[in-house]
Steps between C-alpha positions, in 0.01 A plus 500: 500500500746389768434135424577561132830672588605225743417219258681680220818533706475140621458383140851634442671347807461361852505781759466579868238754606775762509608389152142528371477854637840596356423357155160672484666829592776444242252411225200720579604785730384762250152343506464375859696429818311255721596469865584182691159543664347448157737230375489266801120446507496467120765227517291325766190519277695374200640209701153411634368504142772261384661761274821523701694244700753561774823339603650578838879487538764622741715784377877495542450725805276240666176689443197335341416616149187433298532477124198539274456344158215502252302183430347388170167628633677827582616540140141448385377752760763751386379469142138534615579816699681656206224421249192565716288795383615839630322674782218739413642773721693736266732620777624143552517405134829652383721386791363146485512486121864610503587226749321241287692613192829481691418138593375396155813308409375202707211462254516326166456704183124439473440589865707816458300614197174435686629706796605784272158510333324495837707783646485708183121468482455612861746789455315615187171490691638712784659738248167551322322557833761757601487684167118505515508641851743775397287599201167486685591709804618851558820433690719754671874513431629242750248222441538546122879469528472187715255334262699605193804338661297185564404490131872516414580220745237272350608579144860420596391177667302395191806573282713284733255211477481532121881475494480180702228365270716574197808341657297195611353442157854478356619227743 
């Protein structure tokens, strides 16, 4: 996920590591807030993979600064990360799916529609599994409330994706 966030921010502008962190926080703080300890090794991996390039300069205060920019391969990797199939773990699905939707504007219309279908299908599958579990088990008050809330979250997510599908089909 961190690589996706970094590449997304670098697709918008050239940034220092501090700038990457700041932009991720500005754009995604309600979904995630990665630390420098997460960002720095991810930038190193992205550079080693040829997805990011660096340029070292001296700041006006005489301190060295490293600027990161996305490469053509990085743009392709960003698109791959956004459109890759979602994780099977339901607890990780919604946060990651929301991040992918927030980054979908880097995709062309066809890629967006494919992403929307993929995420909607997985969300519907998890929703059905959750509804089946609720109906097949005798649940006490608190678990029932938690799972009922989860059903609402998935229904809301599916409605969001359907809105994106509808908007995308009109472009």
